[in-house]
C-alpha positions in Angstrom: -50.4 15.6 28.0 -47.9 13.5 29.9 -47.3 11.4 26.8 -46.7 14.4 24.6 -44.4 15.9 27.3 -42.4 12.6 27.5 -42.0 12.5 23.7 -40.9 16.2 23.7 -38.4 15.5 26.5 -37.0 12.5 24.5 -36.7 14.6 21.4 -34.9 17.4 23.2 -32.6 14.9 24.8 -31.8 13.3 21.5 -31.2 16.7 19.9 -28.9 17.7 22.7 -26.9 14.6 22.5 -26.4 15.0 18.8 -25.4 18.7 19.3 -22.9 17.6 21.9 -21.4 15.1 19.5 -21.3 17.6 16.7 -19.5 20.2 18.9 -16.4 17.9 18.9 -15.7 17.5 15.2 -12.1 16.5 15.7 -13.0 13.5 17.8 -15.8 12.5 15.5 -13.7 12.8 12.4 -10.9 10.8 14.0 -13.4 8.0 14.9 -14.7 8.0 11.3 -11.1 7.8 10.0 -10.4 4.8 12.2 -13.5 3.1 10.9 -12.6 4.0 7.3 -9.1 2.5 7.7 -10.5 -0.7 9.2 -13.0 -1.1 6.3 -10.3 -0.5 3.7 -7.9 -3.0 5.3 -10.4 -5.7 5.8 -9.9 -8.5 3.2 -7.7 -6.2 1.2 -5.8 -9.0 -0.5 -8.9 -11.2 -1.3 -9.6 -9.9 -4.8 -7.5 -11.2 -7.7 -5.2 -8.5 -9.0 -6.7 -6.5 -11.9 -4.4 -6.6 -14.9 -3.5 -3.0 -14.4 -2.7 -3.6 -10.8 -0.6 -6.6 -11.7 1.2 -4.6 -14.4 2.3 -1.8 -12.1 3.0 -4.1 -9.1 5.3 -6.2 -11.3 7.4 -3.2 -12.1 7.5 -2.1 -8.4 8.8 -5.6 -7.5 11.3 -5.4 -10.3 12.6 -2.1 -9.0 12.9 -3.6 -5.6 15.1 -6.4 -7.0 17.2 -4.4 -9.4 17.2 -0.8 -8.1 16.7 0.4 -11.7 14.0 3.0 -12.5 13.4 5.7 -14.9 10.1 7.4 -15.8 8.0 5.5 -18.4 4.6 7.2 -18.8 2.8 4.0 -19.6 3.4 3.0 -15.9 2.4 6.6 -14.8 4.2 8.5 -12.0 7.0 7.0 -9.9 5.3 7.4 -6.5 3.8 3.9 -6.2 6.6 2.1 -7.9 9.2 3.6 -5.5 7.1 3.5 -2.3 5.8 0.0 -2.9 9.3 -1.3 -3.5 10.0 -0.5 0.1 6.7 -2.0 1.3 7.6 -5.2 -0.6 11.1 -5.2 0.9 9.7 -4.8 4.5 6.6 -6.9 4.4 6.9 -9.2 1.3 5.0 -9.0 -2.0 1.3 -9.9 -2.0 -2.0 -8.5 -3.1 -2.5 -7.1 0.4 0.9 -5.3 0.6 0.5 -4.1 -3.0 -2.7 -2.2 -2.1 -1.6 -1.2 1.4 -0.3 2.3 0.6 -3.5 3.3 -1.4 -5.7 1.8 1.3 -4.0 3.8 4.0 -4.2 7.1 2.1 -7.8 6.4 1.3 -8.5 5.6 4.9 -6.9 8.7 6.2 -8.6 10.9 3.6 -11.5 11.7 6.0 -9.1 13.6 8.2 -8.7 16.1 5.4 -12.2 17.4 6.4 -10.6 19.1 9.3 -8.6 21.3 7.0 -11.9 23.0 6.0 -13.6 23.3 9.4 -12.9 27.0 9.6 -15.2 27.5 6.6 -17.7 24.8 7.4 -20.1 24.2 10.2 -19.2 21.5 12.7 -22.0 19.2 11.2 -20.8 19.9 7.7 -17.2 19.0 8.7 -18.4 15.7 10.1 -20.5 15.1 7.0 -17.6 15.7 4.8 -15.6 13.1 6.6 -18.5 10.6 6.3 -18.8 11.2 2.5 -15.0 10.7 2.0 -15.1 7.5 4.1 -18.3 5.9 2.7 -18.7 6.9 -0.9 -18.7 3.5 -2.9 -16.3 4.8 -5.6 -13.8 6.1 -3.1 -14.1 2.9 -1.1 -13.6 0.6 -4.0 -10.6 2.4 -5.4 -9.1 2.8 -2.0 -8.8 -1.0 -2.2 -7.3 -0.9 -5.7 -3.7 -0.4 -6.7 -4.0 2.7 -8.8 -2.6 6.2 -8.6 -6.0 8.0 -9.0 -7.0 7.9 -5.4 -3.6 9.1 -4.4 -3.7 11.9 -6.8 -7.1 13.1 -5.8 -6.3 12.7 -2.1 -3.0 14.6 -2.3 -4.6 17.4 -4.3 -7.6 17.6 -1.9 -5.1 17.9 1.0 -3.0 20.5 -0.9 -6.1 22.6 -1.6 -7.0 22.5 2.1 -3.6 23.6 3.2 -3.4 26.4 0.6 -6.8 27.6 1.8 -5.6 27.6 5.4 -2.4 29.5 4.3 -4.7 32.1 2.7 -7.1 32.4 5.6 -4.5 32.3 8.5 -1.6 33.9 6.8 0.8 31.2 8.0 3.6 30.1 5.7 3.8 26.7 7.3 0.5 25.8 5.6 1.9 26.9 2.3 4.8 24.5 2.6 2.6 21.6 3.7 0.3 22.3 0.8 3.2 22.4 -1.6 4.5 19.0 -0.4 1.1 17.4 -1.0 0.8 19.2 -4.3 4.3 17.9 -5.4 3.4 14.4 -4.3 0.3 14.5 -6.4 2.5 15.2 -9.4 4.5 12.1 -8.7 1.4 9.9 -9.0 -0.2 10.4 -12.4 0.0 12.8 -15.3 -3.5 14.2 -15.1 -2.3 16.1 -12.0 -1.9 18.9 -14.7 -5.7 19.1 -14.9 -6.0 20.2 -11.2 -4.4 23.6 -11.4 -6.4 24.2 -14.6 -9.7 23.5 -12.9 -8.6 25.5 -9.8 -7.8 28.5 -12.0 -11.2 28.2 -13.8 -13.0 28.0 -10.4 -11.1 31.1 -9.2 -12.0 33.0 -12.2 -15.7 32.3 -11.6 -15.4 33.4 -8.0 -13.7 36.5 -9.1 -16.4 37.2 -11.6 -19.0 37.0 -8.9 -17.0 39.4 -6.7 -16.6 41.9 -9.5 -20.4 41.7 -10.2 -21.0 42.6 -6.5 -18.4 45.3 -6.7 -20.0 46.8 -9.7 -23.2 47.4 -7.7 -21.2 48.9 -4.8 -20.9 52.6 -4.4 -17.2 52.4 -5.4 -18.0 51.2 -8.8 -16.3 48.5 -10.8 -13.1 50.4 -11.8 -12.2 51.3 -8.3 -12.9 47.8 -7.1 -10.6 46.3 -9.7 -7.8 48.7 -8.8 -8.3 48.0 -5.1 -8.2 44.2 -5.6 -5.1 44.5 -7.9 -3.3 46.4 -5.1 -4.3 43.7 -2.6 -2.9 41.0 -4.8 0.3 43.0 -5.4 0.8 43.6 -1.7 0.2 39.9 -0.9 2.8 38.9 -3.5 5.3 41.3 -1.9 4.7 39.9 1.5 4.7 36.3 0.4 7.3 36.6 -2.3 10.1 34.8 -0.5 7.8 32.0 0.8 6.4 31.5 -2.7 9.9 31.2 -4.1 10.9 28.7 -1.4 7.7 26.7 -2.2 8.7 26.5 -5.8 12.1 25.1 -4.8 10.3 22.7 -2.5 8.0 21.5 -5.3 10.9 20.8 -7.7 13.0 19.2 -5.0 10.3 16.6 -4.4 9.5 16.3 -8.0 13.1 15.7 -9.1 13.7 13.3 -6.3 11.0 11.0 -7.5 11.4 11.4 -11.2 15.2 11.1 -11.2 16.5 8.0 -12.9 17.9 5.3 -10.6 20.4 2.5 -11.2 23.2 2.1 -13.6 21.1 0.2 -16.1 18.5 3.0 -16.3 17.4 4.1 -19.8 18.0 7.8 -18.9 20.8 9.7 -17.3 22.3 11.1 -15.2 21.0 8.9 -12.3 20.3 10.0 -8.8 23.2 7.9 -7.5 25.6 9.4 -10.0 24.5 12.9 -9.1 25.0 12.3 -5.4 28.5 11.1 -6.2 29.2 14.1 -8.5 27.0 17.1 -7.6 28.1 18.9 -10.8 25.5 16.6 -12.6 22.7 18.3 -10.7 21.6 20.6 -13.6 21.5 17.7 -16.0 19.6 15.6 -13.4 17.0 18.4 -13.0 16.7 18.7 -16.8 16.1 15.0 -17.2 13.7 14.7 -14.4 11.6 17.7 -15.5 12.0 18.2 -19.2 12.8 14.6 -20.0 9.7 13.5 -18.2 7.6 16.2 -19.9 8.7 15.0 -23.3 8.0 11.4 -22.5 4.6 12.4 -21.1 3.7 14.2 -24.3 4.8 11.3 -26.5 2.5 8.9 -24.6 -0.5 10.9 -23.4 -0.4 14.3 -25.1 -3.1 13.5 -27.6 -5.9 13.0 -25.0 -9.2 11.4 -26.0 -9.5 10.5 -29.7 -13.0 9.0 -29.5 -16.4 10.5 -29.4 -17.0 12.9 -26.5 -20.5 11.7 -25.9 -19.4 8.0 -25.9 -16.6 8.7 -23.5 -18.7 10.9 -21.3 -21.5 8.3 -21.2 -19.1 5.6 -20.0 -17.7 7.8 -17.2 -21.0 9.4 -16.2 -22.6 5.9 -15.9 -20.1 5.0 -13.3 -20.9 8.2 -11.4 -24.6 7.3 -11.4 -23.8 3.8 -10.2 -21.4 4.7 -7.4 -22.1 8.4 -6.6 -25.8 9.1 -7.3 -26.5 10.1 -3.8 -23.4 12.3 -3.7 -24.4 14.1 -6.9 -27.9 14.8 -5.6 -26.6 16.0 -2.2 -24.0 18.2 -4.0 -26.7 19.9 -6.1 -28.8 20.5 -3.0 -25.8 21.8 -1.0 -24.7 24.1 -3.8 -28.1 25.6 -4.5 -29.1 26.1 -0.8 -25.8 27.6 0.0 -26.0 29.9 -3.0 -29.5 31.1 -2.7 -30.1 31.2 1.1 -28.2 32.9 3.9 -26.3 36.2 3.8 -24.1 35.2 0.8 -22.7 32.1 -0.9 -19.6 30.6 0.6 -16.6 30.6 -1.6 -15.5 27.1 -0.6 -18.8 25.5 -1.6 -18.9 27.3 -4.9 -15.3 26.7 -5.7 -15.6 22.9 -5.0 -18.7 22.7 -7.1 -17.1 24.5 -10.0 -14.0 22.2 -9.6 -16.1 19.0 -9.6 -18.4 20.1 -12.5 -15.4 21.1 -14.6 -13.8 17.7 -14.0 -17.0 15.9 -15.0 -17.2 17.9 -18.2 -13.4 18.0 -18.9 -12.3 14.4 -18.3 -14.1 13.0 -21.3 -11.9 15.3 -23.4 -8.6 14.8 -21.5 -8.5 11.0 -20.8 -7.1 8.6 -23.2 -9.3 5.8 -21.9 -12.7 6.2 -20.1 -11.9 3.8 -17.3 -14.1 3.9 -14.2 -11.4 5.1 -11.8 -11.2 8.5 -13.6 -14.5 9.6 -11.9 -12.6 9.7 -8.6 -11.5 13.2 -9.7 -15.1 14.3 -9.9 -16.3 12.7 -6.6 -13.6 14.2 -4.3 -14.3 17.9 -4.9 -18.1 17.3 -5.0 -17.8 15.8 -1.6 -17.7 19.3 -0.1 -21.1 20.5 -1.5 -22.5 17.0 -0.8 -21.5 17.3 2.8 -23.2 20.7 3.0 -26.4 19.1 1.6 -26.2 16.1 3.9 -25.7 18.3 7.0 -28.6 20.5 5.9 -31.0 17.5 6.1 -29.8 16.6 9.5 -30.0 20.3 10.6 -33.6 20.5 9.4 -34.5 17.4 11.4 -32.9 18.7 14.6 -34.6 22.1 14.2 -37.9 20.4 13.6 -37.4 18.5 16.9 -36.8 21.8 18.6 -40.0 23.2 17.2 -41.9 20.0 17.9 -42.6 19.6 14.2 -42.8 15.8 14.3 -43.7 15.4 10.6 -40.7 17.3 9.4 -38.4 15.6 11.8 -39.6 12.1 10.7 -39.3 13.1 7.1 -35.7 14.3 7.6 -34.9 11.0 9.5 -36.3 8.9 6.7 -34.2 10.8 4.2 -31.1 10.3 6.2 -31.8 6.6 6.7 -32.5 6.2 3.0 -29.2 7.9 2.1 -27.2 5.8 4.6 -28.9 2.7 3.5 -28.4 3.3 -0.3 -24.7 4.2 0.2 -24.1 1.4 2.6 -25.6 -1.3 0.4 -23.9 0.0 -2.7 -20.5 0.1 -0.9 -20.9 -3.4 0.4 -22.1 -4.8 -2.9 -19.3 -3.2 -5.0 -16.4 -3.6 -2.6 -17.1 -6.9 -0.8 -20.0 -8.9 -2.1 -19.1 -8.6 -5.8 -15.8 -6.8 -6.2 -14.9 -8.4 -9.5 -18.2 -9.3 -11.1 -19.3 -8.3 -14.6 -22.5 -6.6 -13.2 -20.5 -4.3 -10.9 -20.3 -0.9 -12.7 -17.1 0.0 -10.9 -15.2 -3.1 -12.3 -13.1 -2.5 -15.3 -12.9 -5.1 -18.1 -9.4 -6.3 -17.3 -10.5 -7.8 -13.9 -9.8 -11.5 -13.7 -12.4 -13.9 -12.3 -12.6 -14.9 -8.7 -11.9 -18.5 -9.4 -8.3 -17.7 -10.1 -7.5 -16.9 -6.4 -7.5 -20.4 -4.9 -5.7 -21.7 -8.0 -3.0 -19.2 -7.5 -2.6 -20.4 -3.9 -2.1 -23.9 -5.2 0.5 -22.8 -7.7 2.4 -20.9 -5.0 2.6 -24.0 -2.8 3.6 -26.1 -5.8 6.4 -23.9 -7.2 7.9 -23.3 -3.7 8.8 -27.0 -3.5 10.1 -27.2 -7.1 13.6 -27.0 -8.6 14.1 -25.9 -12.2 11.4 -24.5 -14.4 8.2 -23.9 -12.4 5.9 -22.5 -15.2 5.9 -23.3 -18.9 3.8 -21.0 -21.1 2.7 -22.2 -24.5 1.4 -20.5 -27.6 1.0 -17.5 -29.8 -2.0 -15.2 -29.9 -4.7 -14.9 -32.6 -3.0 -12.0 -34.4 0.6 -13.2 -34.0 1.6 -9.6 -33.2 3.8 -10.0 -30.2 1.1 -10.3 -27.6 1.6 -14.0 -27.1 2.4 -16.2 -24.1 5.6 -17.2 -25.9 8.5 -14.9 -25.1 11.5 -15.1 -27.5 13.5 -12.7 -25.4 12.6 -13.1 -21.7 15.2 -10.5 -20.6 13.0 -7.9 -22.3 10.6 -8.4 -19.4 13.1 -6.8 -16.9 12.1 -3.2 -17.6 9.0 -1.5 -19.1 7.8 -1.4 -21.8 8.2 -5.2 -21.7 8.9 -7.2 -24.9 6.9 -9.8 -26.6 5.1 -12.4 -24.4 4.6 -10.4 -21.3 1.4 -8.4 -21.5 -0.8 -11.5 -22.3 0.6 -13.2 -19.1 -1.1 -10.7 -16.8 -2.0 -11.1 -14.0 0.1 -14.3 -13.8 3.3 -12.4 -14.4 2.9 -10.4 -11.1 2.1 -13.5 -9.1 4.9 -15.6 -10.5 7.4 -12.8 -10.0 6.3 -12.4 -6.3 6.4 -16.2 -5.9 10.0 -16.3 -7.2 8.9 -18.8 -9.9 11.2 -19.7 -12.8 9.3 -19.4 -16.1 9.9 -20.6 -19.6 7.9 -20.5 -22.8 7.5 -22.1 -26.2 5.4 -21.8 -29.4 6.0 -25.5 -30.2 3.5 -28.1 -29.0 6.1 -30.8 -29.5 8.3 -29.0 -27.0 5.5 -29.1 -24.5 5.1 -32.8 -25.0 8.8 -33.4 -24.4 8.9 -31.2 -21.3 5.9 -32.8 -19.6 7.3 -36.3 -20.4 10.7 -35.6 -18.9 11.7 -36.5 -15.3 11.9 -32.8 -14.5 8.6 -31.7 -15.9 7.3 -28.2 -15.0 4.6 -28.3 -12.4 2.5 -25.7 -14.1 1.7 -25.2 -17.8 -0.4 -22.3 -19.2 -2.0 -21.9 -22.6 -4.8 -19.9 -24.2 -8.2 -21.7 -24.3 -10.1 -22.2 -27.5 -13.0 -19.7 -27.5 -16.0 -19.3 -29.9 -15.7 -15.5 -30.0 -12.5 -15.7 -32.1 -12.6 -17.2 -35.6 -8.9 -17.0 -36.2 -6.4 -19.9 -35.8 -4.1 -19.6 -32.8 -2.1 -21.7 -30.5 -4.3 -23.0 -27.7 -4.9 -25.7 -25.1 -6.3 -28.1 -27.6 -2.9 -28.4 -29.2 -1.4 -29.8 -26.0 -4.3 -31.3 -24.0 -3.5 -34.8 -25.2 0.0 -34.6 -23.7 -1.1 -33.4 -20.2 -1.7 -36.8 -18.5 -1.1 -36.4 -14.8 -2.0 -32.7 -14.8 -5.2 -31.2 -13.4 -6.9 -28.8 -15.8 -8.2 -25.4 -14.6 -10.1 -22.9 -16.9 -9.9 -19.3 -15.7 -10.5 -15.9 -17.1 -8.0 -13.1 -17.3 -10.7 -10.5 -18.2 -14.4 -10.3 -17.3 -15.2 -12.2 -20.5 -13.9 -13.1 -24.0 -14.3 -10.3 -26.5 -13.6 -11.2 -30.1 -10.0 -12.3 -30.3 -9.1 -10.7 -27.0 -8.8 -14.0 -25.3 -9.8 -14.0 -21.6 -10.1 -17.8 -21.2 -6.8 -19.4 -20.1 -6.1 -23.1 -19.3 -3.8 -23.8 -16.4 -2.4 -27.3 -16.0 -1.1 -28.2 -12.5 0.9 -31.4 -11.9 -1.4 -33.6 -9.7 1.5 -35.3 -8.0 3.2 -32.1 -7.0 -0.1 -30.5 -6.0 -1.0 -33.5 -3.8 2.4 -33.6 -2.3 2.2 -30.0 -1.1 
């Protein structure tokens, strides 16, 4: 009896301690957020820049140098370009500083759980913060220079503030939500899908309300009239605030999308408008309508491939990085819907939002890249948190009832969830963040061997005067995607001219290093350059690969001339695919390298 009593006392004490912790959700969520930030910042610059990261970071650096910007949809929204230009100016340009803004936003995202604490239990609020902090997909792309994490995060925060404005009738929350909503629209074009999914989720909630009203004594007709009057009254009371929120939205939107710099390809510019306020209507028109027309021209067609093929690629990423979240979301939604007094609108709304995104994104996206599933994971974090907290609550209640078997079962499930998520997060973000077997890695991720080589090159070009890097060669299709650039000045603004895209990710690194580059399609010119007294310390060419049967300029054309250079073979992509050449040969002057 004494042993059983001792066990019971320990169980009660453990339960009470957990209950005490859960009774302070703000402190717990703050601690989770600090940990999330630390994990995201740890080794943030270790991975070689993905080609898409390098592409956008290059333009942010160019904007820092030139002050010239106008919206080009191929680079997506202006937020990262403009904000990162200031980060580079303050802290220098590197892979760490490039990803810093996204990492900070991703690390702070668990704080957004507190916006929903008035509609969630304390344990569910804490669970939501944990899901947002630990999900492998959110972790990986919090350490990746892309707009998608920012878009999803800003929209999640906007939704939380809008919900608080509705529940607490405080205009301040409306304005805060509008600011986050507007910032989301400055990140990426698929921000347009968010209000669409929100409207759809609202319609489903309204349908359920009307179904309940139909069974009420008032009847459906009176219920519809009553709800219509409520909406009309709310619009009258909030009309001025809504109008000001619209002005706030467009003020933020126009500020970011406004062309900048005298050499901008659109006008009027922000600077010209500040000097001459009469240009404001034209500036608003260019920032809003001009950007809209540019967006339609680039992305308006949506997905042109098979729905099932696109969905299969996106959903496979969900299964690899969010399987636990999907299962917990299903559990949370079903339990909340079919137990208790009535389903909670927040849980149902977030589930509809996430499911609509999972179904709709294969239609909307132009390319089924793995980062798109962020927009499914973030809303489903809410029902997943409900499901996760439910398991913990069952375990604690079992302790209270001395049901050892149920308590142990709940503990085993929690440990399994934490273990699976933790191992997946570690493997995908730290152990193998750029490997071919990592489902979260997109094809244009260079190999890890490139990182130490880039460090050598940086030291080498820092000590050099004159041309630092000489590119050689044309590509297999001779279609402009070569290393040779006949017009280097076309690389100053997007969309860059010939000879730029194939240089990624090197173009970003060499721009950040301040390297002087040149190029040629003539092997004899390479021979003359490396034989001169002022030879370039770095020469880069395509490698000869078996996957491409076409003739193209490659390292075998110049290898015989490269005496005194150390040869390095690296990959720009995960692997060679047909005549998409991943393999690149980099020659580094041995004398310069040993001197540094």
